[in-house]
N, C-alpha and C positions, 0 to 999 in steps of 0.2 A: 907351654901350648895352652890355648884358651880351653876352658871347660864349659863355659857358659854358651848356650846356642846363640849363634849370630854375634857373639861377642867380638869386638875389634881386638886383634892380637897385637902385642908390642914386640913379638919376636920377629925374625926375618919372614916368618909366615904370616903377613897381614892382610887383612881384607879391610879397605877404606871405603868411604863414601863414593869416590871416583874410580878406584881401581883396586886391584889385588895383585900383589907381588909374592911369588913362591920362589923358593930356592931353585926349582926345576924349570919354571917357566913364568912368563908374564901372562896375566889375564887382564884385559881391559874391560871395565864396566862403563857402560853408555847411559847416557840421559840423566835425568834428575832423580834424587832420592836414594835409597838404599838398594842397591841392585845385587846383593849377595847372591840371590837366586840365579841371576845371569852368570855369575862366576861358575856356580855349579853346572850351568848348563855348558859351559865352555870346558870345565875340567871336572868330570864326575869324582876325582879323588878329593876335591874339597868338600864333598858331602860329609865325609867322615870328620873333617875339621869343625865346620860350622853347625852340623845338624846332630851334636851330641845328645840333646834331649830327645829325639825321636827314636823310638825303639826300633832297631833292626831296620833301618830304611835308607835307601839311596834314592834322591830325588830323580825324577826323569830327566833327561838331558835332549839337547837338540838332535843328537844322534838317534835317540830312541824314537823321536817323532819321524825321522828319516826312515827309520826301520819299520815303523808302523805305516807310513805312506806305502811302502813296498808290499807289506801285507795285504793292505786295503784295495791296492790297485786291482781294478777288474772285478771288485766285490762291492765295495761302497760307491755310491754315486758321487762324483765331483759336482757338488751342487753350484747352481749359478750365483754370480754376484750381480745383483740387480740394481740398475741405476733408473730411477723414475724422475723425469723432468718435473713432474707435478710436486713431488716431495721436494726437489730442489728449490722450487719456487717459494714453497711454504716456509723453508727453513733457512733460505738464503745461504745454502752451502751445497756442496756436491755430496750427495749421500748415495752410499751403496749398502744393499742389504744382502746378507749371505743367507740364503733361503735354504736352511736345513729341514724345512718343512717338506722338501723333496727328497730327502734322504730315505733309505730303505726304512720302514717301519714308521716314517713320518717325523722323525727327530734326529738330532745329532747323536744320540745315544748308541746307535748302531756300531759307530765308529770304534769307540772305546771298548764295547762288549766283543766285537769280533776280534780286535787286536788282542785282547786279554785270553779269550777262549782258544784262539788258533794257536796260542803260545803253550797251551796245556801239553805236556808230554803225552804221546800216543798211549802209553801203558796205563795213564790215568783217567783217560776220556770215558772209559766204559762207566765208571762211577757217577758220571753226569756233573752238572753245575747246580748251585744254589744261589740265588740273588734275593734282595729285597727292594722293593720300588713301588711307588704310586702309579706307575704305568709305562712311562717311556722307557726306562732303563729295563723294565720287564720285557717289553716287545723287543728291545734290541738283544738282550740275552737269549730270548726265545727264539728270534730269527737266526742269530750267529750259531746256537747250538744245533738247530735244525740244519743249517747248511753243512755242518760238521759232523751230523749223524749222531748227536749227543743228546741225553735226556736233560730237561731243564725243570727246575722246580723254584717258583716265585712266591715269596711271601709278600703279600700285597695288602694294603689297608682296605678294609671293609667298605669304606667310603669313596674309593677310587672310581674315577668316571667309568661308567659302563662301557663306553667305547674303547677304553684302554684295557679293561679286563676281558672283554669279549675278544679283542684282537689278540691278546696274549694267549688265550685258550685256543684261538683258532690256529696259532702257530705252533701248537703242539705241546704248550708248557702245562704243567701241573700248577695250579694256583692255591695257595695256603692263606686264608684271609686272617687278618688280626685287626684289633681296635687300636687305632694310632694314639689315642688319648690315654689308654691303660695298659698297653702291652708293649714290650720290647721287641721290636722286628729282628734286630740283631741277634738276640738270645734265641729267638725262634729259629732263625737261619742256622745258627751255630749248632743247635741241637739236631736239626735235620742233616747238616754237613757231616757231623760226628757220626751219626747212625748210619750214613751211607757211604762215608768216606769220599763224599764229593768234593769239589772245589768251589770255594766261595768266589763270586764275582762281584766285588763291591760296586756301588753306584759311582763313586768318585774317588776314594781314598785308596788308590792302588797306581804304581807307576805306569803300568801298561794301559790302564783306562785313561789316565792323564795323557799320555803320549797320543793314544788314539784320537783324543779330542783335540790335540794340538795340530793334528793334519789339517784342520779348519783354518787355523792361523796361517799356516804355509800356504794353502790355497788362495787366501785372501792376498797375501803380499804377491804372489805369482801373478794372479789375475790383474791386480792394481798395475803391476810393472808393465803388463802389456799396453796399458794406457800411458806409460811414463808417469805414473802418479804414486805417492806414498801416503799412507793415511796419516792424518794429524791427530784424530780422535777415534777410538774404538770403544763401543758400548756393549757390554756382555751382561746378561742376566746370570745372578748368582744365587746358589742354593748351598749345597755341599762345597762347590767351588772347582769341580773337575773341568768344566768347560773353560771358566775364566783362567784357571791355573794353565791349561793346555794351550789356549790361544796366545795368552801373553807370553808364554815361554816360547811358542813357535814363531812368534813376530818380533819380539823385543830385540834380539840379536840381530835381526835383519833390517829393522827399521827403529833404531835406538831413539828416535826423536818423538815417536808416537805416544801419545798420553792414553792410558786406559781407564776406564770407569765401569764398576759394577753398577746394576740396578737391581734393586729388591723391593718387594711389596712393603707397604707401610705396615709396621708391627711384626714383620719378619726380617728385620734388618741386622741379622747377627753378624754378618760379614763387615758391614760399615762399623758397627760398634766394636767389633774386634779390632778393626784397623785403629780406631781411636785409642783404646786401651792397650793394644800391643799384645793382648792374649785372646784366646779363643773364648767368645761370649755365646750365651744360649739364648734362644727365644724363650718367652715365658709362656706361650702356648703352641700347640702342635696343629691347629686347624683355625680357619677363619678368614681365608682369602681365596678369591676365584683362581689365583695361581696356584693350582693343586701341585704344579711340577716343582715349585720353589719353596716349600715348607720344611726343608730339612732343619733340624733343631740348632746346629752348630756347624762352622766351617770345619772342613776336614783336617786330621792332623797332618797330613801330606800336603794338601793343597793350600792351606792358611800360609805356611812359610814363602811360597811362591807368590800368591796373590798379594801378600803384605809387602813384599819387596818389589815386585814388579807393577803393581797396580796402586794400592794403598788408598783410593779414594772411591767414592760412589755417591749414589743419589737414590732416594726412596720414590715410590710412584703408588698413588692410591689405586683401589680397585676401579673407580670411575675413570681414572686416566687410562688404566690398562683397557677396559671395555671401549673407550674411545679409540685406542690404537688398533684393536681387533676390527671395529667397524671401519676404521680408515682404510686398513689393509684389505679388507674385502671390497668396500665401495670404490677405492681410488686406485689400488694397485692390483686388484682381482685375485689376492691371495688369502687362503684360509689358514689363519695363525691362532693357535691356542692362546689363552690368556698369559701363560707363564712365558710362552715363546714370544709374545708380543711386548714384554717389559721394556727392552731397550728401545724400541720404536716409540713406546708410551713416553720414555724419559725425554726423548727428542721432541716429540709433538707437544709436551707440556712444557717446553722451554726450561727444563732442569739443567741444560748444560749450554754454555756459550759456543756455538758452532759456526756463527756468521763467517762466511768467507773461507772456511775450512773443508777438509777432505774428510769426511765421516763415514765410518762403518759401523753398522748395527746388525746384531746377529738374530735372526728370526729362528730361534732354537727347535720349534716344534709346531706341529699343526694337528694334533690329536685331541680334538674337543668334542665333546658330546653334542649331538645335532640340537637338542633341546635348548642346551645353554647357548649355543652359538646363534640360534635364531633369535633368542631373547636379547642378546648383545647386539647383533646388527640391526634389529628392529627399533632398539631404544632411540629416543630422540637425542 
């Protein structure tokens, strides 16, 4: 048996570039590249075979995304998939934007947070939950906890946007500030969790979180199918990788021909550099972009194997290009999108990807932007 993670086995249990054959069943891999994560999506038993280096983990499956959709039904908003002719004309493509700006708490993060927190056993709920976040995950956790009658404590950077901090407090959470340049948010959260016997709700590195975000991908496929369309290209902002991992996992088995790309801020391209090296790389700094939602230091331990195998490519975008996308969304599409939420649109408008004549999907992942910053961005020439 193979002992190296994602190693190709020479026994009867074999995972190849195009397919996987097991003694018990055949698992077919679709599309181009190494799609071992898709094999895991089809057969969870494969996780123990190919994920030996990941401690105590089983990657989420398509079945987990389907279960998440049932938990979220009637709670999360099924956000619209918007097609704007003005954007089609600019790009020479048919472009659809998944507007998670209209989700509860103004970002996609509510999906994963609710899926995770609602799965906590009743006997553990009284101790509450702990999370760390610059704002969007914080609000998602706070809102989900309130709906379920639970206490929420959020470890949040002291330089987080005021709008995100204020909304987190308004949702009833306790906020514990920290300096993102000199303090370890995970260590602070771990200490609180231990003291209170609370449950940690990670921002991305958790199977239930990834599965919750994966419901976005399922909705995209279903909504396009109503127009008898399949996506050719899907562009997703990446930080820790929960959104990109979930969406690609939720879509790839259903639309194997689709190509996925991550978009990251310049100087915070840890995911793209990790794709190139084959291992998780870290950013040299923790702040310095207007995309405050996309400043995680390194891809997640669970998310990276999925994004590496199902996506494996991406592009970077400058702050100026992001600002242009925020402005474009407001002026032409009449949408309020935060900088990190607009990064996929920014990549498209900047011509970073060849999309002419294609069916393209971009994810507007959030709309929680400070009023002052937003005013400056949309007023700029």
